[in-house]
KOLKOL-375136 format. One line per 5 residues: number of its first residue (from 0); their letters; for each residue x, z, y of C-alpha. Coordinates in steps of 0.05 Angstrom, whole numbers, plus 5000, padded with zeros to 4 digits. Each point is the difference from the previous one (the first is absolute). Layout:
BEGIN
NUM> a> X:Z:Y  ...
END
This chain:
BEGIN
0> xxxxx> 4641:4877:4570  5073:4991:4984  5050:4999:5057  5072:4975:4999  5043:5030:5056
5> xxxxx> 5059:4958:5024  5051:5035:5042  5073:5023:5002  4995:5033:4932  5029:5043:4969
10> xxxxx> 4990:5041:5063  5057:5011:5049  5002:5046:5061  4982:4943:5047  4937:4983:5039
15> xxxxx> 4968:4943:4961  5018:5031:4933  4970:5067:5021  4938:4965:5025  4989:4967:4933
20> xxxxx> 5017:5061:4959  4952:5044:5039  4945:4949:4988  5016:4998:4925  4999:5076:4995
25> xxxxx> 4936:5005:5040  4964:4948:4959  5021:5035:4936  4976:5067:5027  4934:4967:5018
30> xxxxx> 4991:4974:4929  5011:4926:5016  5031:4957:4945  5066:4974:5031  5072:4984:4983
35> xxxxx> 5060:4988:5044  5051:4944:4996  5060:4976:5040  4980:4948:5052  5064:4961:4985
40> xxxxx> 5014:4964:4935  4946:4964:4961  5008:5023:4928  4968:5069:5006  4945:4975:5045
45> xxxxx> 4983:4942:4953  5002:5048:4941  4949:5044:5034  4956:4941:5020  4995:4983:4926
50> xxxxx> 4995:5067:4966  4970:5046:5053  4955:4946:5030  4992:5029:5069  4940:4981:5042
55> xxxxx> 5037:5008:5066  5073:5005:5021  5012:5045:5061  5067:4984:5032  5037:5040:5053
60> xxxxx> 5045:4962:5048  5004:4952:5060  5001:4925:5014  5064:4989:4961  4972:5029:4935
65> xxxxx> 4937:4957:4996  5027:4953:4947  5010:5060:4954  4938:5040:5020  4947:4946:5010
70> xxxxx> 5021:4931:4976  5030:5021:4933  4940:5042:4973  4950:4948:5024  5038:4947:4962
75> xxxxx> 4983:5040:4937  4927:5009:5018  5007:5071:5028  4969:5011:5069  5048:5031:5051
80> xxxxx> 4988:5052:5053  5061:5010:5045  5011:5065:5038  5043:4976:5058  5047:5030:5051
85> xxxxx> 5024:4963:5062  5067:4966:4997  5017:4933:5030  4961:4961:5051  4978:4936:4967
90> xxxxx> 4989:4972:4930  4975:4940:4962  4952:5036:4952  4935:4993:5041  4963:4960:4946
95> xxxxx> 5020:5048:4945  4979:5062:5039  4936:4970:5029  4976:4984:4930  5003:5073:4977
100> xxxxx> 4937:5043:4997  5036:5062:5026  5064:5015:5039  5021:5071:5016  5044:5018:5059
105> xxxxx> 5032:5067:5015  4974:5003:5072  4958:4964:5051  5063:4976:5034  5023:4967:4935
110> xxxxx> 4932:4968:4993  5006:4973:5071  5068:4969:4986  4975:4963:4939  4938:4976:5037
115> xxxxx> 5045:4979:5057  5039:4956:4952  4941:4963:4971  4969:5047:4948  4924:5007:5004
120> xxxxx> 4981:5072:5016  4935:4997:4960  5032:5023:4935  5052:5047:5030  4987:5075:4991
125> xxxxx> 5044:5053:5031  5023:5050:4948  5052:5052:5020  5053:5025:4952  4989:5066:4963
130> xxxxx> 5042:5063:4998  5010:5049:4944  4973:5061:5037  5017:5047:4943  5074:4983:5002
135> xxxxx> 5006:4990:5075  4974:5066:5026  5021:5052:5052  5054:5050:4979  5028:5057:5042
140> xxxxx> 5069:4992:5029  5022:5061:4961  4985:4964:4934  5068:5001:4965  5000:4925:4987
145> xxxxx> 4981:4984:5072  5050:5049:5028  5054:4971:4956  4991:4932:5032  5006:5027:5070
150> xxxxx> 5062:5039:4980  5030:4938:4968  4988:4961:5064  5030:5056:5042  4935:5013:5038
155> xxxxx> 4995:5071:5028  4937:5041:4995  4989:4995:5075  5010:4925:5003  4945:4948:4997
160> xxxxx> 5011:4945:4948  4972:4932:5018  4996:4951:4941  4994:4924:4994  4996:4961:4934
165> xxxxx> 5009:4925:4992  5039:4943:4969  5039:5002:5065  4987:5051:5054  4997:4951:5059
170> xxxxx> 4939:4964:4973  4965:5068:4998  5017:5013:5073  5062:5044:4992  5033:4972:5063
175> xxxxx> 4938:5016:5041  4998:5071:4969  5074:5010:5018  4988:4978:5071  4942:5049:5005
180> xxxxx> 5040:5057:4970  5056:4987:5050  4949:5006:5056  4977:5069:4978  5067:5027:4974
185> xxxxx> 5014:5041:5062  4931:5033:4997  5000:5012:4925  5069:4993:4969  4987:5032:4932
190> xxxxx> 4982:4940:4957  5028:4954:4947  4979:4929:4983  5004:4975:4928  4987:4928:4979
195> xxxxx> 4991:4982:4926  5019:4927:4989  5014:4952:4941  5073:4986:4987  5010:4925:5008
200> xxxxx> 5044:4953:5041  4947:4988:5053  4987:5074:5008  5074:5017:5006  5006:4951:5059
205> xxxxx> 4938:5029:5032  5025:5071:4990  5063:4983:5039  4957:4975:5058  4957:5063:4997
210> xxxxx> 5060:5046:5001  5030:4961:5058  4936:5012:5039  5001:5074:4982  5071:5004:5025
215> xxxxx> 4982:4967:5066  4942:5050:5007  5046:5059:4986  4962:5025:4939  5042:4971:4942
220> xxxxx> 5017:5068:4970  4925:5016:4992  4984:4937:4959  5004:4996:4924  4988:4939:4957
225> xxxxx> 4983:5007:4926  5014:4938:4958  4981:4985:4929  4942:5013:4954  4959:5063:5001
230> xxxxx> 4948:5011:4946  4925:5005:5013  5003:5071:4973  5051:5019:5053  4964:4970:5060
235> xxxxx> 4947:5054:5010  5055:5052:5009  5036:4956:5051  4936:4991:5040  4988:5075:4998
240> xxxxx> 5070:5012:5024  4985:4965:5066  4961:5025:5060  4978:4932:5027  4996:4933:4966
245> xxxxx> 5017:4947:5052  4995:4926:4986  4975:4957:5058  5009:4938:4956  5016:4933:5031
250> xxxxx> 4959:4966:4946  4953:5037:4952  4945:4974:4956  4978:5070:4979  5054:5054:5001
255> xxxxx> 4997:5039:4934  5054:5050:5023  4956:5016:5060  4944:5018:4952  5045:5038:4952
260> xxxxx> 5028:5042:5057  4929:5017:5023  4983:5019:4928  5057:5049:5004  4970:5031:5062
265> xxxxx> 5047:4969:5051  4982:4973:5068  5018:4926:5006  5028:4964:5061  4991:4925:5000
270> xxxxx> 4976:4942:5043  4930:4976:5018  5005:4933:4967  4995:4962:4934  4982:5035:4935
275> xxxxx> 5025:5069:5016  4948:5013:5054  4948:4998:4944  5033:5059:4964  5019:5048:5056
280> xxxxx> 4945:5030:5045  5029:5006:5070  4997:5070:5028  4974:5028:4934  5049:4986:4943
285> xxxxx> 5058:4978:5045  5014:4955:5059  5001:4925:5009  5046:4977:5056  4980:4940:5042
290> xxxxx> 5031:4932:4990  5056:4984:5048  5012:4929:4974  4964:4951:4955  5048:4954:4963
295> xxxxx> 4976:4929:4989  5031:4938:4969  4985:4926:5012  5033:4973:4937  5019:5023:4930
300> xxxxx> 5044:4974:4944  4963:4996:4933  5017:4979:4929  4973:5004:4929  4982:5074:5007
305> xxxxx> 4947:4979:5050  4976:4943:4956  5038:4942:5033  5038:4948:4959  5063:5007:5042
310> xxxxx> 5030:5041:5055  4973:4981:5068  4986:5025:5070  4927:5011:5018  4980:5002:5073
315> xxxxx> 4936:5035:5022  4948:4976:5049  4995:5072:5026  5052:5056:4996  4990:5049:4942
320> xxxxx> 5009:5075:5009  5045:5025:4945  5027:5067:5025  4995:5053:5054  5044:5050:5035
325> xxxxx> 4972:5069:5014  5002:5031:5070  5058:5049:4999  4972:5042:5057  4937:5012:4959
330> xxxxx> 5042:5016:4939  5041:5050:5041  4937:5034:5027  4968:5007:4931  5063:5021:4963
335> xxxxx> 5013:5054:5051  4929:5026:4992  5006:5004:4925  5070:5032:5000  4983:5052:5052
340> xxxxx> 4930:5020:4977  4998:5025:4928  4926:5015:5003  4984:4929:5021  5044:4971:4945
345> xxxxx> 4967:5046:4949  4929:4980:5022  5018:4926:4997  5031:5010:4932  4937:5032:4972
350> xxxxx> 4958:4943:5029  5049:4950:4971  4991:5028:4931  4924:4996:5006  5005:4929:5025
355> xxxxx> 5037:4978:4937  4955:5039:4953  4938:4968:5032  5025:4928:5007  5061:4985:4956
360> xxxxx> 4994:5037:4934  5027:4951:4948  4942:5013:4952  4948:4983:5053  5039:4937:5018
365> xxxxx> 5002:4978:4927  4925:5011:4992  4988:4960:5063  5042:4942:4975  4966:5001:4932
370> xxxxx> 4932:4998:5034  5020:4942:5045  5025:4960:4941  4936:5013:4960  4957:4981:5060
375> xxxxx> 5038:4940:5027  5035:4965:4941  4954:4960:4954  5046:5009:4940  4996:5075:5007
380> xxx> 4925:5000:5010  4992:4959:4936  5043:5050:4962
END
């Protein structure tokens, strides 16, 4: 069986690219014949269709990538298996997806959103994203590379470092975390909050709003935003520099940073909704705050990315839930527990590591996907 992997390749330190690269590495380690290719641009893909002759093309993406991940390889006689995250609320690819023998989604919530929008659930299989547990592993705070990060960030030895990672921090729940920290600041004042974000125009505007909120809450001097690219090799040290990973995401189809933080032995604070609740075990590997607000929409603007011929406004018969807001009282309660009880945080961190080893090892995920393709895709069975 020969597999072509279509994703954001060569790999970059971003979610979909990491998802694809971990799959590629895991399949290679498992002895599966596979090659990667950029999802964009046709020349390299068509070259591989002709000379490598793959039996199946596995593509990593969302609604907007389906022309590249599904329609293009099928046009050349190569069956497609998309591994999809949730993004967007409606599309015009129902016929294309419903004709596939296998669709992978990163969580049950993602599967539900596709089923909600007209995709038959009979060929959808939930397949979580893997984590490189050998690279993302617990390290002591005294490790020189870990200590160097805390020193560079100006975090004292007796301060708790709370970390959030995302394209922008607000979508990962930073404003809710700030509100919770302000609520417990008088009880436990020795903390610092660090958000790692991508440097882009949208993020810069959002950062200004976040800092404005921090100023209103009286905690601006305790907040640090890191912009720009950090390598995958650096990230395990950053996770290990923190004491708590906190990301009660407003929308999350899986939450790879939540898993990576757990792999590094850190307790995780998030929200009991969407994909992340399938990675964090409440009360064991971290805490999941309740949902204070469900965000729904009744209409959506779509264009060619969603498979429509022109830009238009689509109105829904029933409102669609697209985001949440975590309960800040819950977040405050849980974050105070974790900051003030080192034994509790350590126990949860050890359980978090076991959780990732048992459920999210990238080699196990790759073997699972290879088995699903062999079992469910006729072209792979024939090979």
